[in-house]
C-alpha positions as CSV (number, residue, x, y, z in Angstrom):
1,M,6.2,-2.7,18.9
2,S,4.1,0.6,20.2
3,V,2.0,3.0,18.9
4,N,1.9,6.7,18.8
5,N,-1.5,8.6,18.1
6,A,0.2,9.8,15.1
7,G,0.3,6.5,13.0
8,T,3.9,6.1,13.7
9,L,5.6,2.8,14.8
10,A,8.1,1.5,16.9
11,A,9.2,-2.1,15.5
12,T,12.1,-3.1,17.2
13,T,14.0,-5.5,14.8
14,H,13.7,-9.3,15.7
15,Q,15.4,-12.8,13.2
16,I,12.8,-15.6,14.0
17,D,13.0,-18.9,12.4
18,T,8.9,-20.0,13.3
19,R,9.4,-23.6,11.4
20,E,10.3,-25.5,14.6
21,P,11.1,-23.7,17.0
22,L,8.2,-22.0,18.5
23,P,6.0,-24.9,18.1
24,T,8.6,-26.7,19.8
25,K,9.0,-23.9,22.2
26,F,5.0,-23.7,23.0
27,A,4.7,-28.2,23.2
28,S,7.0,-27.9,26.0
29,R,4.8,-26.3,28.4
30,F,2.5,-29.2,27.7
31,I,3.8,-32.2,26.8
32,S,7.9,-33.6,28.9
33,D,9.0,-34.8,25.4
34,V,8.9,-31.7,22.9
35,S,11.0,-33.8,20.3
36,S,7.7,-35.4,18.8
37,A,5.9,-31.8,19.1
38,R,4.0,-30.8,15.7
39,P,2.6,-27.8,15.2
40,P,-1.5,-28.0,15.2
41,A,-3.1,-29.7,12.9
42,V,-5.7,-26.8,11.6
43,D,-8.9,-27.2,9.7
44,P,-8.7,-24.1,6.8
45,R,-11.7,-23.9,6.7
46,T,-13.0,-23.2,10.4
47,F,-9.6,-20.7,10.2
48,S,-10.7,-18.9,7.3
49,S,-14.6,-17.6,9.0
50,A,-12.6,-17.2,12.3
51,F,-10.4,-14.2,11.0
52,E,-11.5,-11.0,8.8
53,P,-8.9,-10.5,5.9
54,V,-7.9,-7.5,5.0
55,P,-8.5,-6.0,1.9
56,V,-4.3,-4.7,0.2
57,A,-6.2,-1.7,-0.9
58,Q,-8.0,-1.3,2.8
59,A,-4.1,-2.3,4.5
60,P,-2.0,0.6,5.9
61,R,0.5,1.3,4.3
62,V,4.7,1.8,5.3
63,V,5.3,6.0,4.4
64,S,8.3,6.6,5.9
65,Q,11.0,5.2,7.9
66,S,13.7,5.9,10.0
67,V,16.5,3.5,9.2
68,A,17.2,3.5,4.4
69,A,14.7,0.4,2.8
70,G,17.0,-2.2,2.3
71,L,19.4,-1.5,5.2
72,I,20.7,-4.3,6.9
73,V,20.5,-3.0,10.3
74,P,21.7,-5.4,14.0
75,Q,18.8,-7.7,15.8
76,G,17.3,-5.2,18.8
77,T,17.5,-2.3,16.5
78,T,14.1,-0.3,16.5
79,V,12.8,1.1,13.5
80,N,10.4,3.8,13.1
81,L,7.6,3.2,11.2
82,V,4.6,6.0,9.5
83,V,1.8,4.0,8.5
84,A,-1.1,5.6,7.1
85,P,-4.5,3.9,4.8
86,S,-4.6,5.4,1.6
87,S,-7.1,6.5,2.2
88,V,-5.7,9.8,4.1
89,I,-1.8,9.9,2.0
90,P,-2.3,12.8,-0.2
91,V,-1.0,12.3,-3.5
92,D,1.7,15.1,-2.7
93,I,4.1,12.5,-1.3
94,F,5.0,11.7,-5.6
95,S,7.3,14.3,-7.5
96,S,5.4,16.0,-10.7
97,V,2.0,16.0,-9.1
98,P,0.4,18.2,-11.1
99,D,-0.9,21.4,-9.6
100,F,-4.6,20.6,-9.9
101,L,-4.5,16.7,-7.9
102,Q,-2.1,18.9,-5.2
103,G,-4.1,17.6,-1.4
104,V,-6.0,14.8,-3.2
105,T,-6.4,11.8,-2.0
106,V,-4.4,8.8,-3.6
107,D,-7.8,6.5,-3.1
108,Q,-9.7,9.2,-4.9
109,V,-7.2,8.9,-7.6
110,L,-7.1,5.3,-7.4
111,L,-10.5,5.1,-8.3
112,S,-9.9,6.8,-11.4
113,A,-6.5,5.2,-12.6
114,T,-8.5,1.2,-11.7
115,D,-11.4,2.1,-13.5
116,P,-11.3,0.1,-17.3
117,S,-11.6,3.2,-19.6
118,V,-7.7,4.3,-18.1
119,K,-6.3,1.8,-17.2
120,N,-4.9,-0.6,-20.0
121,I,-4.5,3.3,-21.4
122,L,-1.9,3.8,-18.4
123,V,0.5,0.9,-19.0
124,K,0.5,1.6,-22.5
125,G,2.2,5.2,-22.0
126,T,2.2,8.2,-24.5
127,P,1.2,9.2,-26.6
128,L,-2.4,8.4,-26.5
129,T,-4.7,9.0,-29.0
130,A,-8.0,11.4,-29.0
131,V,-10.1,9.5,-27.1
132,E,-7.1,7.8,-25.0
133,K,-7.2,11.5,-24.0
134,D,-11.2,12.0,-23.3
135,A,-11.2,9.2,-21.3
136,V,-8.3,10.2,-19.3
137,K,-9.8,13.7,-18.9
138,A,-13.2,12.3,-17.2
139,Q,-11.9,9.9,-15.3
140,V,-9.8,12.9,-13.6
141,K,-13.0,15.5,-14.1
142,K,-14.2,13.4,-11.4
143,I,-12.2,14.3,-8.8
144,K,-11.2,17.7,-9.9
145,P,-15.0,19.1,-12.0
146,D,-13.4,21.8,-12.1
147,L,-10.8,21.5,-14.3
148,S,-10.1,23.2,-17.7
149,D,-8.8,21.9,-21.1
150,A,-5.8,23.6,-20.7
151,Q,-4.5,22.6,-17.6
152,F,-5.7,19.3,-18.5
153,D,-3.4,19.9,-21.6
154,A,-0.7,21.1,-19.5
155,Q,0.4,18.6,-17.6
156,L,-1.1,15.6,-19.2
157,D,2.8,13.3,-18.6
158,Q,2.1,14.3,-15.0
159,T,-2.0,13.0,-14.7
160,L,-0.3,9.9,-16.2
161,T,2.3,9.3,-13.6
162,T,0.2,10.4,-11.2
163,L,-2.1,8.1,-12.0
164,R,0.1,5.1,-12.2
165,N,2.0,5.7,-9.2
166,A,-1.6,5.7,-7.4
167,T,-1.9,2.1,-9.0
168,L,1.7,1.1,-6.8
169,F,-1.5,1.4,-4.1
170,E,-4.0,-1.1,-5.5
């Protein structure tokens, strides 16, 4: 796998059964009778402190690839992936983003979408009560303080859709 400076990965597909062959192959370097080779026992306390977990929200996401998602390709096929953290992905990658959120990052929208006052509203769907609408507007104004009520009202459905889409990066 090679990494380009632009955040593009060129990955070659492989089909590897990691259940048994790898420990056996590894053990064959040290043990003459590999039929008795077992994967090494790992102390979970040591293992968990040796590696720093990456929160899902901070993990880079694939934003495009050279082969259609779900397409089965022959082993050895090169697949180019473009990956990026949500902190640099603009919400413009979604369709129907309201004008006032153009150019804002997914992370910025995610902060508003995951706020407890808005999260349940997004699950509920429309129509919104006046209180729910004001709660969403207050969170969106944290992103765009100069947002007018007319702009918000005119693009409410698009705003809700964009907030819901951002939660996919949570």
